[in-house]
C-alpha positions in Angstrom: 60.7 51.7 -9.7 64.2 52.3 -8.4 63.8 49.6 -5.8 62.8 46.9 -8.3 59.1 47.1 -7.6 56.9 46.3 -10.6 53.5 47.9 -11.2 51.2 46.9 -14.1 48.2 49.3 -14.3 46.1 49.5 -17.4 44.8 52.8 -18.5 41.3 51.3 -18.8 39.8 48.5 -16.7 38.7 45.4 -18.6 38.0 41.7 -18.0 41.4 40.7 -19.5 43.6 43.5 -18.5 46.5 41.2 -17.8 47.1 37.7 -19.2 49.7 34.9 -19.1 49.5 32.3 -21.8 51.4 29.4 -23.1 53.8 29.8 -26.0 51.2 28.8 -28.5 48.8 31.3 -27.1 46.1 28.6 -26.8 45.8 28.2 -23.0 45.3 30.9 -20.5 47.4 30.4 -17.3 46.5 33.6 -15.5 43.9 36.2 -16.4 43.3 39.4 -14.5 39.8 41.0 -14.6 40.4 44.6 -13.4 36.8 45.5 -14.2 35.4 43.1 -11.5 38.5 42.7 -9.4 38.8 39.0 -10.2 41.6 36.6 -11.1 41.2 33.5 -13.3 43.7 30.6 -13.1 43.7 27.9 -15.8 40.3 28.9 -17.1 38.8 31.4 -19.5 38.0 34.9 -18.6 35.9 36.5 -17.3 36.2 34.6 -14.0 33.1 34.1 -11.8 34.7 34.5 -8.4 37.4 36.6 -6.8 39.7 33.7 -7.4 38.4 31.2 -10.0 40.5 28.1 -10.5 39.9 25.7 -13.3 41.5 22.7 -11.6 42.7 21.2 -8.2 44.1 23.4 -5.4 46.9 21.8 -3.3 48.3 23.3 -0.1 51.0 21.7 2.0 49.9 23.4 5.2 46.3 24.2 5.6 43.1 25.7 4.1 41.6 28.8 5.7 38.4 30.7 5.4 38.2 34.2 6.8 41.5 33.5 8.5 40.2 30.4 10.2 41.9 27.1 9.6 39.5 24.8 8.0 41.7 21.8 7.4 45.4 21.5 8.3 47.9 19.3 6.6 46.8 16.4 8.7 43.1 17.2 7.9 42.2 17.8 11.6 39.4 20.3 12.1 40.9 23.7 12.6 39.9 26.6 14.8 36.3 27.7 14.1 35.4 24.6 12.2 34.1 21.5 14.0 32.7 19.8 10.9 33.6 19.5 7.3 33.4 17.2 4.4 36.4 14.9 3.7 36.6 12.6 0.7 38.6 9.5 0.5 42.2 9.7 -0.6 43.5 8.2 -3.9 43.8 4.8 -2.3 40.1 4.9 -1.3 41.0 4.8 2.4 38.4 6.5 4.7 39.7 9.6 6.4 38.8 10.6 10.0 36.0 13.2 9.6 32.7 14.6 10.6 29.8 15.7 8.4 27.3 18.5 9.2 25.2 20.7 7.0 23.2 23.6 8.3 21.4 26.2 6.1 22.0 29.8 6.6 18.3 30.5 7.0 15.4 28.5 8.5 13.5 29.0 5.3 16.1 27.4 3.0 16.9 23.7 2.4 19.7 22.2 4.4 20.8 19.5 1.9 19.9 18.5 -1.7 21.1 15.3 -3.4 20.1 14.9 -7.0 20.7 12.1 -9.4 22.2 12.6 -12.8 20.1 12.3 -15.9 19.2 8.6 -16.4 20.4 7.8 -12.8 20.1 4.1 -12.1 22.6 3.6 -9.3 21.5 4.3 -5.7 21.6 8.0 -4.6 22.9 7.2 -1.1 24.2 4.4 1.1 24.6 4.6 4.9 27.2 2.1 6.1 27.5 0.7 9.6 29.6 -2.0 11.2 28.4 -5.6 11.5 30.0 -8.4 13.6 33.8 -8.6 13.1 34.0 -4.9 12.2 32.6 -5.8 8.7 31.0 -2.9 6.7 27.3 -3.3 6.4 24.9 -1.1 4.4 22.2 -0.1 6.9 20.2 2.3 4.7 19.8 2.6 1.0 18.1 5.3 -1.0 17.6 4.3 -4.6 17.4 6.5 -7.6 13.6 5.8 -7.9 12.9 6.7 -4.3 12.8 3.2 -2.8 14.2 3.1 0.8 15.7 0.1 2.6 16.7 -0.1 6.2 18.7 -3.1 7.3 20.4 -3.5 10.6 24.0 -4.5 10.7 23.1 -6.4 13.9 19.6 -7.6 14.8 18.0 -5.7 17.6 14.7 -5.6 19.6 14.6 -1.9 18.7 15.9 -2.1 15.2 13.6 0.7 14.0 11.5 3.1 16.1 9.1 6.0 15.6 8.6 8.2 18.7 6.7 11.3 19.6 8.4 14.5 20.9 8.1 13.1 24.5 10.1 10.0 23.5 7.0 7.6 23.7 7.1 4.8 21.1 4.5 4.8 18.4 6.1 1.9 16.5 9.0 -0.5 17.3 10.4 -3.0 14.7 12.1 -5.9 16.5 14.3 -7.6 14.0 15.5 -10.2 16.6 12.0 -11.7 17.2 10.5 -10.6 13.9 7.9 -8.5 15.6 6.2 -5.1 15.0 4.8 -3.4 18.1 2.5 -0.4 18.2 3.2 1.7 21.2 3.1 0.4 24.8 0.5 -0.1 27.4 -1.0 3.2 28.5 -4.2 5.1 29.1 -3.8 6.5 25.6 -2.7 3.6 23.4 -1.5 3.9 19.8 -4.4 3.3 17.4 -3.9 1.5 14.1 -6.4 2.8 11.5 -6.9 0.4 8.6 -7.7 1.4 5.0 -11.4 2.4 4.7 -13.5 1.4 1.7 -16.7 3.5 1.7 -18.4 1.8 -1.3 -20.0 -1.6 -2.0 -17.8 -4.6 -2.9 -14.2 -5.6 -1.9 -10.8 -4.6 -3.3 -8.6 -7.2 -4.9 -8.0 -10.0 -2.4 -4.5 -10.7 -1.2 -4.3 -13.4 1.4 -3.5 -11.9 4.8 -4.8 -8.5 3.8 -7.3 -6.7 6.0 -9.3 -3.5 5.7 -12.4 -1.8 7.1 -15.6 -1.3 5.0 -17.5 1.7 6.3 -20.3 1.2 3.8 -21.4 -1.9 5.9 -19.4 -1.2 9.1 -17.4 -4.5 9.1 -13.8 -5.5 9.1 -12.8 -7.7 6.2 -9.9 -10.1 5.9 -8.6 -12.1 2.9 -8.3 -15.8 3.8 -7.0 -18.2 1.2 -7.8 -15.9 -1.6 -11.4 -15.0 -0.5 -12.7 -12.1 1.6 -14.4 -12.9 4.9 -15.8 -10.7 7.6 -14.3 -10.7 11.1 -16.8 -11.7 13.8 -19.3 -9.0 14.1 -21.3 -8.0 17.2 -24.7 -8.5 15.4 -23.8 -11.9 14.0 -24.2 -10.9 10.3 -21.5 -11.2 7.7 -21.6 -8.9 4.7 -21.8 -11.1 1.5 -19.8 -8.6 -0.7 -21.3 -10.0 -3.9 -24.3 -9.6 -6.1 -27.5 -11.7 -5.5 -29.8 -11.9 -8.5 -33.4 -13.0 -8.2 -34.1 -16.3 -10.1 -37.5 -17.8 -9.3 -40.4 -18.1 -6.9 -42.4 -21.1 -5.7 -43.8 -19.5 -2.5 -42.9 -19.9 0.2 -39.7 -21.0 -1.4 -37.6 -18.8 -3.7 -34.2 -18.9 -5.4 -31.5 -16.4 -6.3 -28.1 -16.8 -8.0 -24.6 -15.8 -7.1 -21.7 -15.7 -9.5 -19.1 -18.5 -9.1 -19.0 -21.6 -7.0 -20.1 -20.6 -3.5 -20.9 -24.0 -2.2 -18.1 -23.7 0.4 -19.5 -20.4 1.6 -23.2 -21.2 2.0 -25.0 -24.2 3.4 -28.6 -25.2 4.3 -29.7 -23.7 7.7 -27.8 -20.4 7.3 -29.8 -17.2 7.8 -29.7 -14.4 5.3 -30.8 -10.8 5.4 -31.4 -8.6 2.4 -33.2 -5.5 1.3 -35.7 -5.0 -1.5 -37.4 -1.7 -2.2 -36.2 -0.4 1.2 -37.7 -3.4 3.1 -35.5 -5.6 5.1 -36.3 -9.3 4.7 -35.1 -12.5 6.3 -34.8 -16.0 4.9 -33.4 -19.5 5.7 -31.2 -21.2 3.2 -32.7 -24.7 2.4 -30.6 -25.8 -0.6 -27.4 -24.8 -2.3 -26.3 -26.0 -5.8 -23.7 -25.0 -8.3 -23.9 -25.2 -12.1 -21.3 -23.1 -14.0 -21.2 -20.2 -13.9 -23.5 -19.6 -10.9 -24.5 -20.9 -7.5 -28.2 -21.2 -6.9 -29.5 -20.6 -3.3 -33.0 -21.9 -2.4 -34.4 -19.9 0.5 -37.5 -20.1 2.7 -39.2 -16.9 3.8 -41.6 -18.3 6.4 -44.9 -16.6 6.8 -43.7 -13.0 6.6 -41.2 -12.7 3.7 -41.3 -13.2 0.0 -38.5 -12.6 -2.5 -39.6 -10.3 -5.3 -38.2 -10.0 -8.8 -36.3 -6.9 -7.9 -32.9 -5.6 -7.0 -31.3 -7.2 -3.9 -29.1 -5.0 -1.8 -27.5 -4.9 1.7 -27.1 -8.7 1.5 -25.8 -10.5 4.6 -25.5 -14.1 5.8 -25.0 -15.8 9.2 -24.2 -19.2 10.5 -25.6 -18.2 13.9 -29.0 -19.4 15.2 -30.2 -15.9 16.1 -28.3 -13.0 14.6 -29.7 -9.6 15.5 -33.1 -9.0 14.0 -33.8 -12.5 12.8 -37.2 -13.7 14.0 -37.0 -16.9 15.9 -40.7 -17.5 16.6 -41.4 -21.0 15.2 -44.9 -20.0 14.2 -43.3 -17.7 11.5 -41.3 -20.7 10.1 -44.2 -23.1 9.9 -46.4 -24.4 7.1 -49.7 -25.9 8.3 -53.1 -27.1 7.2 -56.1 -27.8 9.5 -59.7 -28.9 9.1 -62.7 -28.8 11.4 -64.7 -30.9 8.9 -66.2 -34.3 9.6 -64.2 -36.5 7.2 -65.8 -40.0 6.9 -65.6 -43.1 4.9 -68.9 -44.9 5.0 -69.8 -48.6 4.8 -68.7 -50.5 1.8 -65.0 -49.7 2.1 -62.3 -52.3 1.4 -60.7 -53.6 4.6 -57.2 -52.5 5.4 -57.1 -50.1 2.5 -55.7 -46.7 2.8 -58.1 -43.9 2.0 -57.7 -40.2 1.6 -60.8 -39.2 3.6 -60.7 -35.5 2.7 -58.6 -33.9 0.0 -58.5 -30.7 2.0 -56.3 -32.4 4.7 -53.0 -32.4 2.8 -49.9 -30.3 3.0 -47.3 -29.2 0.5 -44.0 -29.3 2.4 -41.2 -27.1 0.8 -37.6 -28.0 0.2 -35.5 -28.3 3.3 -35.4 -30.0 6.7 -38.7 -30.1 8.7 -40.3 -31.4 11.9 -43.4 -32.9 10.3 -46.4 -33.9 12.4 -50.1 -34.7 12.2 -52.8 -35.1 14.8 -56.6 -35.6 14.9 -59.5 -37.5 16.4 -59.8 -40.8 14.6 -63.1 -42.7 15.2 -64.9 -45.9 14.1 -68.6 -46.6 13.8 -67.8 -50.2 14.7 -65.5 -51.8 17.3 -62.1 -52.5 15.9 -58.7 -50.8 15.4 -58.4 -48.0 12.9 -55.1 -46.7 11.6 -53.8 -43.4 10.2 -50.6 -42.4 8.4 -49.0 -39.5 6.6 -47.9 -40.3 3.1 -46.7 -38.7 -0.1 -49.2 -40.9 -1.9 -53.0 -40.5 -1.6 -53.7 -44.2 -1.6 -50.8 -46.0 0.0 -48.4 -45.7 2.9 -44.9 -44.4 1.9 -43.4 -44.2 5.4 -44.5 -46.5 8.2 -42.8 -44.3 10.8 -45.9 -42.1 10.5 -48.4 -44.9 11.2 -50.6 -44.6 14.3 -53.5 -46.7 15.6 -56.7 -46.1 17.4 -58.0 -49.1 19.4 -61.8 -48.8 19.3 -63.6 -51.1 21.8 -67.0 -49.6 21.5 -68.7 -48.6 18.3 -68.9 -44.9 17.7 -65.9 -44.0 19.8 -62.6 -42.3 18.8 -59.1 -41.6 20.0 -56.6 -38.8 19.3 -53.8 -40.0 17.1 -50.7 -38.4 15.8 -47.0 -39.0 14.9 -44.0 -36.7 14.3 -40.8 -37.2 12.4 -37.9 -35.1 11.0 -37.8 -35.2 7.2 -35.4 -33.7 4.7 -36.8 -32.9 1.2 -34.7 -32.2 -1.9 -37.9 -31.2 -3.6 -41.3 -30.0 -2.4 -43.8 -32.8 -1.7 -47.5 -33.0 -1.0 -48.3 -35.1 2.2 -51.7 -36.7 2.6 -53.4 -37.8 5.8 -54.7 -41.4 5.2 -56.7 -43.8 7.3 -57.8 -47.5 7.1 -60.1 -49.8 9.1 -60.8 -53.6 9.2 -63.7 -54.8 7.1 -67.3 -55.1 8.1 -67.7 -51.8 9.8 -70.2 -49.0 9.2 -67.6 -46.3 8.6 -64.6 -44.5 10.1 -62.9 -41.1 9.8 -61.6 -37.9 11.4 -64.0 -35.9 13.5 -62.5 -32.4 13.0 -65.5 -30.7 14.4 -64.5 -31.9 17.9 -60.7 -31.8 17.6 -59.1 -30.0 14.6 -57.4 -32.3 12.1 -53.9 -30.8 11.6 -50.8 -31.5 9.5 -47.9 -29.2 10.5 -44.3 -28.8 9.3 -41.9 -26.6 11.4 -38.6 -25.7 9.9 -36.0 -27.9 11.5 -33.2 -25.4 11.0 -34.5 -23.3 13.9 
């Protein structure tokens, strides 16, 4: 125009209506897209934004958005902008800045940090200040999702979880190496352990604990082996398979995999279920021969171990765990006779005789309080003796010897002895008697007082 104004107006709008290129025509410096009202600088057309720059933008004064100063030449927040992102300068010095992100809508994500393909470096570090104003990474988020929190300075409240009211659910005390759940209140914080609802234990890691709801017991791994915390009923869940082995009633055996000699010992009580019937036993012997441990058990008068599946198996070191019968009569083996057992004249003086084969007792493996009693008489005056022996014609333990001093022919006296014995194998015990020579006969008069041999389990 006459005043020097210049107007460039194409006859038809297009994405490259106006271009400024280098001399070789290989690089576009400026491109005007009149079709979309956009300008490209140092990038190919069509541009994607109203002003689309293919490089850095530098301003010596400030940067504005909608007329508002976002960052001045000193990078102080401008009017209308309290927060912004400020990178380090070329010398890697940290600039004074704030950082805040807020989505436009409550239904959209506020921030998204994504690693590159094959990311191996951490995604994010949060850095605080340690003693001496030294930089200290206090939080690390790795590319794989691992998160590390590390205080720059140890504190009694290094890490906390609170509810909306500000009450503590968890406090990590890095000063005293302590984790605290909540605080004293009428509604304390409850720690719920992992719950296994099937038979058996998970892999044992020393120090680990969990709850087994299948048997309602807390379990802890101690020195590589699971054990049950003290239970109210006194029973400990065995957490292993018991397999029937043999029967020699009233004694039975079953096997357990591995060496369990440090877990079980004679005198312990066990409880198990076979065919929906709960049974109780006392362990009388434990032995190991690779690969199994064999437990010998005594079922008393009421329980026998069948060649059948064993389930719900428990053990106890207590005397009377809940349900275990403590009546000594149920844990007794006994034989008695009301017969008139006699040795007539012609016997050999001071020789032990088994007066009646019916008065003997097979005592099972284990510890027993063994006793005999009866009315010992003599047809002639003179002392007669009795003993309990594992031989039917000789005395094997003089502690069982008793004597009846007969001053008048045909009289008798009640005799008896008691002793604790421990048997590694079952043994038959015979009631024997002897008398001096020259008499007319001697024996036990069971018709007046029953002749008895009794063994009561000493583990009661």
